C-alpha positions in Angstrom: 4.1 13.3 -2.7 2.7 10.5 -0.7 2.2 7.3 -2.0 -1.5 6.5 -3.0 -3.4 4.4 -0.8 -6.2 1.8 -2.0 -8.7 0.0 -0.3 -8.8 -3.5 -2.4 -11.9 -5.5 -1.2 -11.4 -9.3 -2.5 -11.9 -12.6 -1.3 -9.6 -14.4 1.0 -6.9 -15.7 -1.1 -6.1 -19.3 -0.9 -2.5 -18.3 -0.9 -0.8 -16.1 2.0 -1.1 -12.9 -0.2 -3.3 -12.2 -3.2 -1.1 -11.7 -6.8 -3.5 -8.4 -7.0 -2.1 -7.1 -3.8 1.6 -8.0 -5.0 1.3 -6.2 -7.9 -0.2 -3.2 -6.7 2.3 -2.9 -4.0 5.7 -3.7 -6.3 4.0 -0.7 -8.4 4.6 1.4 -4.8 0.9 2.1 -4.1 -0.3 1.3 -0.3 -2.6 -1.1 0.0 -5.4 -2.0 2.5 -7.1 -5.2 1.9 -10.3 -6.2 2.8 -12.2 -9.6 2.5 -15.9 -9.0 3.9 -18.3 -6.4 3.3 -18.0 -5.4 7.1 -14.4 -5.3 6.9 -14.3 -3.2 3.7 -16.7 -0.6 5.4 -14.6 -0.7 8.7 -11.3 0.2 6.7 -13.3 2.9 4.8 -14.0 4.7 8.1 -10.8 4.0 9.5 -8.8 5.6 6.4 -11.2 8.2 4.9 -8.5 9.5 3.1 -7.8 6.6 0.4 -7.0 7.6 -2.9 -9.2 4.7 -4.7 -11.4 1.7 -4.1 -10.9 -1.5 -5.9 -13.8 -4.2 -5.5 -13.3 -7.7 -6.7 -16.2 -9.4 -8.1 -17.5 -12.2 -5.5 -20.5 -14.0 -4.0 -18.9 -13.0 -0.4 -18.8 -9.2 -1.2 -21.6 -6.8 -2.3 -20.3 -4.8 -4.6 -22.9 -2.7 -5.1 -23.6 -2.2 -1.7 -19.9 -0.8 -1.2 -19.6 1.2 -3.8 -23.0 2.7 -3.3 -22.0 3.7 0.3 -18.4 5.1 -0.8 -20.0 7.0 -3.7 -22.8 8.7 -0.9 -19.7 9.2 1.2 -17.7 10.8 -1.2 -17.4 11.4 -5.1 -13.5 12.2 -5.0 -12.7 8.3 -4.7 -12.9 6.6 -7.9 -14.0 3.2 -7.8 -12.8 0.2 -9.9 -14.9 -2.9 -10.4 -13.1 -6.1 -11.3 -15.1 -9.1 -12.3 -14.3 -12.7 -14.0 -17.8 -12.9 -15.5 -19.0 -11.9 -19.2 -21.1 -8.5 -18.7 -20.4 -8.1 -15.0 -21.0 -4.7 -13.8 -21.1 -2.9 -10.7 -23.3 0.3 -11.2 -22.0 2.6 -9.0 -18.3 1.8 -9.9 -16.5 4.6 -12.5 -14.7 1.9 -13.8 -15.6 -2.3 -14.6 -12.7 -3.9 -16.3 -11.7 -7.8 -16.2 -10.1 -9.2 -13.0 -7.5 -11.4 -15.2 -5.6 -8.5 -16.7 -3.5 -7.3 -13.8 -1.4 -4.9 -16.3 -4.8 -3.1 -17.3 -5.6 -2.8 -13.9 -2.4 -1.0 -13.1 -2.6 0.9 -16.2 -6.0 2.3 -14.8 -4.7 2.9 -11.5 -1.8 5.1 -12.8 -3.9 6.9 -15.0 -6.4 8.0 -12.1 -4.4 8.4 -9.3 -0.5 8.9 -10.7 2.2 6.8 -10.8 4.1 6.8 -7.5 7.3 5.7 -9.1 7.5 9.0 -10.9 7.3 11.0 -7.6 10.3 8.8 -6.1 12.2 9.5 -9.2 12.0 13.4 -9.1 12.4 13.4 -5.5 15.6 11.4 -5.7 17.0 13.8 -8.1 16.6 16.7 -5.8 
């Protein structure tokens, strides 16, 4: 089984890497990161077989526009919207969760696309 590839659209982090990217990569997911609407759509076109999209609520990113575009292109890619605002929501996302809970994000990602660590363990036992 190939590792699932996640497209993460988030604001440019102050530090070199975002904590979100580190958490997802440590969990053995491939992560493509975009920091603008254009970059997100460009990556989506370059990598049409992504396993999931994670869109982070930010004034620089139009999550509704991005999610709507992905949804009109394919209905096979789950979309998670992360927000820090109470009641924040993206109508085209499949899941809307709080951005301050990386363990909840990881649990949701695993439930939707599987856990690559499990595949590695079963493969190493062969």
